[in-house]
BALOBA-1460 file (C-alpha; in Angstrom, 3 decimals):
// residues 151
<rec num="1" residu="x" x="73.620" y="108.037" z="120.751"/>
<rec num="2" residu="x" x="77.277" y="108.458" z="121.693"/>
<rec num="3" residu="x" x="79.167" y="106.396" z="124.212"/>
<rec num="4" residu="x" x="81.666" y="108.116" z="126.436"/>
<rec num="5" residu="x" x="84.612" y="106.918" z="124.368"/>
<rec num="6" residu="x" x="83.127" y="107.967" z="121.018"/>
<rec num="7" residu="x" x="82.190" y="111.514" z="121.914"/>
<rec num="8" residu="x" x="83.893" y="113.995" z="119.624"/>
<rec num="9" residu="x" x="86.396" y="116.109" z="121.390"/>
<rec num="10" residu="x" x="86.975" y="119.745" z="120.600"/>
<rec num="11" residu="x" x="90.503" y="120.448" z="119.546"/>
<rec num="12" residu="x" x="90.515" y="123.867" z="121.048"/>
<rec num="13" residu="x" x="91.648" y="124.217" z="124.647"/>
<rec num="14" residu="x" x="89.291" y="125.002" z="127.491"/>
<rec num="15" residu="x" x="90.140" y="128.317" z="129.110"/>
<rec num="16" residu="x" x="90.774" y="128.298" z="132.812"/>
<rec num="17" residu="x" x="89.127" y="130.859" z="135.056"/>
<rec num="18" residu="x" x="92.407" y="132.715" z="135.516"/>
<rec num="19" residu="x" x="93.075" y="133.056" z="131.794"/>
<rec num="20" residu="x" x="89.466" y="133.843" z="130.834"/>
<rec num="21" residu="x" x="88.914" y="137.433" z="129.873"/>
<rec num="22" residu="x" x="85.636" y="139.252" z="129.359"/>
<rec num="23" residu="x" x="86.491" y="141.160" z="126.280"/>
<rec num="24" residu="x" x="83.920" y="142.056" z="123.706"/>
<rec num="25" residu="x" x="86.045" y="140.710" z="120.886"/>
<rec num="26" residu="x" x="86.147" y="136.970" z="120.391"/>
<rec num="27" residu="x" x="89.483" y="135.238" z="120.358"/>
<rec num="28" residu="x" x="90.546" y="134.293" z="116.884"/>
<rec num="29" residu="x" x="89.962" y="130.561" z="116.417"/>
<rec num="30" residu="x" x="88.419" y="130.117" z="119.842"/>
<rec num="31" residu="x" x="84.765" y="129.171" z="120.362"/>
<rec num="32" residu="x" x="83.795" y="129.474" z="116.712"/>
<rec num="33" residu="x" x="86.536" y="127.079" z="115.671"/>
<rec num="34" residu="x" x="85.542" y="124.608" z="118.374"/>
<rec num="35" residu="x" x="81.868" y="124.749" z="117.319"/>
<rec num="36" residu="x" x="82.841" y="124.377" z="113.685"/>
<rec num="37" residu="x" x="85.008" y="121.390" z="114.602"/>
<rec num="38" residu="x" x="82.121" y="119.871" z="116.588"/>
<rec num="39" residu="x" x="79.764" y="120.275" z="113.621"/>
<rec num="40" residu="x" x="82.320" y="118.728" z="111.250"/>
<rec num="41" residu="x" x="82.978" y="115.837" z="113.619"/>
<rec num="42" residu="x" x="79.251" y="115.289" z="114.012"/>
<rec num="43" residu="x" x="78.830" y="115.361" z="110.240"/>
<rec num="44" residu="x" x="81.701" y="112.856" z="109.737"/>
<rec num="45" residu="x" x="80.307" y="110.576" z="112.434"/>
<rec num="46" residu="x" x="76.826" y="110.780" z="110.877"/>
<rec num="47" residu="x" x="78.274" y="109.900" z="107.470"/>
<rec num="48" residu="x" x="80.174" y="106.920" z="108.887"/>
<rec num="49" residu="x" x="77.094" y="105.797" z="110.810"/>
<rec num="50" residu="x" x="74.987" y="106.152" z="107.637"/>
<rec num="51" residu="x" x="77.568" y="104.115" z="105.668"/>
<rec num="52" residu="x" x="77.667" y="101.407" z="108.343"/>
<rec num="53" residu="x" x="73.865" y="101.345" z="108.480"/>
<rec num="54" residu="x" x="73.591" y="101.184" z="104.685"/>
<rec num="55" residu="x" x="76.161" y="98.385" z="104.558"/>
<rec num="56" residu="x" x="74.309" y="96.467" z="107.290"/>
<rec num="57" residu="x" x="71.033" y="97.016" z="105.415"/>
<rec num="58" residu="x" x="72.509" y="95.714" z="102.145"/>
<rec num="59" residu="x" x="74.031" y="92.755" z="103.970"/>
<rec num="60" residu="x" x="70.703" y="91.978" z="105.648"/>
<rec num="61" residu="x" x="68.909" y="92.185" z="102.276"/>
<rec num="62" residu="x" x="71.461" y="89.832" z="100.695"/>
<rec num="63" residu="x" x="71.126" y="87.360" z="103.569"/>
<rec num="64" residu="x" x="67.331" y="87.528" z="103.468"/>
<rec num="65" residu="x" x="67.401" y="86.951" z="99.695"/>
<rec num="66" residu="x" x="69.733" y="83.969" z="100.186"/>
<rec num="67" residu="x" x="67.494" y="82.564" z="102.922"/>
<rec num="68" residu="x" x="64.447" y="82.982" z="100.670"/>
<rec num="69" residu="x" x="66.326" y="81.304" z="97.817"/>
<rec num="70" residu="x" x="67.271" y="78.368" z="100.060"/>
<rec num="71" residu="x" x="63.674" y="78.008" z="101.251"/>
<rec num="72" residu="x" x="62.373" y="78.104" z="97.673"/>
<rec num="73" residu="x" x="64.963" y="75.489" z="96.682"/>
<rec num="74" residu="x" x="63.922" y="73.299" z="99.609"/>
<rec num="75" residu="x" x="60.254" y="73.588" z="98.678"/>
<rec num="76" residu="x" x="60.957" y="73.124" z="94.969"/>
<rec num="77" residu="x" x="63.056" y="70.053" z="95.744"/>
<rec num="78" residu="x" x="60.079" y="68.480" z="97.488"/>
<rec num="79" residu="x" x="57.745" y="69.530" z="94.692"/>
<rec num="80" residu="x" x="60.111" y="68.163" z="92.069"/>
<rec num="81" residu="x" x="60.415" y="64.874" z="93.936"/>
<rec num="82" residu="x" x="56.623" y="64.691" z="94.211"/>
<rec num="83" residu="x" x="56.304" y="65.393" z="90.480"/>
<rec num="84" residu="x" x="58.795" y="62.611" z="89.648"/>
<rec num="85" residu="x" x="56.935" y="60.222" z="91.972"/>
<rec num="86" residu="x" x="53.604" y="61.199" z="90.378"/>
<rec num="87" residu="x" x="54.983" y="60.448" z="86.893"/>
<rec num="88" residu="x" x="56.376" y="57.118" z="88.113"/>
<rec num="89" residu="x" x="53.003" y="56.202" z="89.642"/>
<rec num="90" residu="x" x="51.177" y="57.158" z="86.426"/>
<rec num="91" residu="x" x="53.580" y="54.943" z="84.449"/>
<rec num="92" residu="x" x="52.962" y="52.044" z="86.851"/>
<rec num="93" residu="x" x="49.190" y="52.571" z="86.597"/>
<rec num="94" residu="x" x="49.377" y="52.359" z="82.791"/>
<rec num="95" residu="x" x="51.525" y="49.214" z="83.005"/>
<rec num="96" residu="x" x="49.131" y="47.604" z="85.509"/>
<rec num="97" residu="x" x="46.135" y="48.537" z="83.354"/>
<rec num="98" residu="x" x="47.752" y="46.829" z="80.349"/>
<rec num="99" residu="x" x="48.570" y="43.764" z="82.462"/>
<rec num="100" residu="x" x="45.020" y="43.597" z="83.819"/>
<rec num="101" residu="x" x="43.612" y="43.858" z="80.289"/>
<rec num="102" residu="x" x="45.913" y="41.061" z="79.100"/>
<rec num="103" residu="x" x="44.974" y="38.849" z="82.064"/>
<rec num="104" residu="x" x="41.272" y="39.565" z="81.487"/>
<rec num="105" residu="x" x="41.563" y="38.424" z="77.860"/>
<rec num="106" residu="x" x="43.518" y="35.349" z="78.908"/>
<rec num="107" residu="x" x="40.946" y="34.512" z="81.591"/>
<rec num="108" residu="x" x="38.128" y="34.889" z="79.054"/>
<rec num="109" residu="x" x="39.979" y="32.513" z="76.706"/>
<rec num="110" residu="x" x="40.450" y="30.003" z="79.528"/>
<rec num="111" residu="x" x="36.764" y="30.235" z="80.397"/>
<rec num="112" residu="x" x="35.857" y="29.628" z="76.763"/>
<rec num="113" residu="x" x="38.174" y="26.599" z="76.553"/>
<rec num="114" residu="x" x="36.818" y="25.257" z="79.844"/>
<rec num="115" residu="x" x="33.247" y="25.682" z="78.622"/>
<rec num="116" residu="x" x="34.120" y="23.868" z="75.393"/>
<rec num="117" residu="x" x="35.724" y="21.030" z="77.360"/>
<rec num="118" residu="x" x="32.683" y="20.778" z="79.626"/>
<rec num="119" residu="x" x="30.418" y="20.649" z="76.582"/>
<rec num="120" residu="x" x="32.604" y="17.942" z="75.023"/>
<rec num="121" residu="x" x="32.573" y="15.927" z="78.238"/>
<rec num="122" residu="x" x="28.798" y="16.282" z="78.412"/>
<rec num="123" residu="x" x="28.574" y="15.139" z="74.827"/>
<rec num="124" residu="x" x="30.741" y="12.124" z="75.673"/>
<rec num="125" residu="x" x="28.400" y="11.411" z="78.562"/>
<rec num="126" residu="x" x="25.423" y="11.824" z="76.268"/>
<rec num="127" residu="x" x="27.108" y="9.645" z="73.641"/>
<rec num="128" residu="x" x="27.909" y="7.000" z="76.227"/>
<rec num="129" residu="x" x="24.325" y="7.074" z="77.440"/>
<rec num="130" residu="x" x="23.092" y="6.841" z="73.826"/>
<rec num="131" residu="x" x="25.469" y="3.944" z="73.274"/>
<rec num="132" residu="x" x="24.085" y="2.138" z="76.338"/>
<rec num="133" residu="x" x="20.541" y="2.734" z="75.148"/>
<rec num="134" residu="x" x="21.467" y="1.520" z="71.670"/>
<rec num="135" residu="x" x="23.209" y="-1.530" z="73.163"/>
<rec num="136" residu="x" x="20.161" y="-2.291" z="75.306"/>
<rec num="137" residu="x" x="17.847" y="-1.846" z="72.302"/>
<rec num="138" residu="x" x="20.090" y="-4.087" z="70.169"/>
<rec num="139" residu="x" x="20.065" y="-6.772" z="72.891"/>
<rec num="140" residu="x" x="16.296" y="-6.553" z="73.081"/>
<rec num="141" residu="x" x="15.983" y="-6.813" z="69.306"/>
<rec num="142" residu="x" x="18.488" y="-9.707" z="69.249"/>
<rec num="143" residu="x" x="16.596" y="-11.476" z="72.014"/>
<rec num="144" residu="x" x="13.303" y="-10.920" z="70.200"/>
<rec num="145" residu="x" x="14.770" y="-12.241" z="66.925"/>
<rec num="146" residu="x" x="16.293" y="-15.138" z="68.756"/>
<rec num="147" residu="x" x="12.958" y="-15.937" z="70.416"/>
<rec num="148" residu="x" x="11.168" y="-15.692" z="67.092"/>
<rec num="149" residu="x" x="13.719" y="-17.870" z="65.421"/>
<rec num="150" residu="x" x="13.450" y="-20.558" z="68.106"/>
<rec num="151" residu="x" x="9.753" y="-20.603" z="68.196"/>
């Protein structure tokens, strides 16, 4: 937990073997003061460590929230672009449907006109054929009248 350089040091001096006495009375401010100082130093170090840990935790939470926000924005950007493209495609589909309907009506009109023209051409052919038959009949009648008149 502590590195060598961060170990709390007692402020009281360490007694040498020559100055150490075995009396029953403790020295005022000796061992008790050193222990008290060690406990206080430990408490201060724990508080600083707790503050640093709490700050790191808050910083990590902020960074994670920012990363999540960026990912959501990236995903939403793609979704928004897809939505815009979908709307554009739907608009184009409606426009193409209208164009197809217009072309279908125009094609039906052309087919009707073409059918009418074909019928008219057939009628001309029929009329021409009728005219040839009538001309042939008239020639036959004229020839018959001519033969009757000469006879």
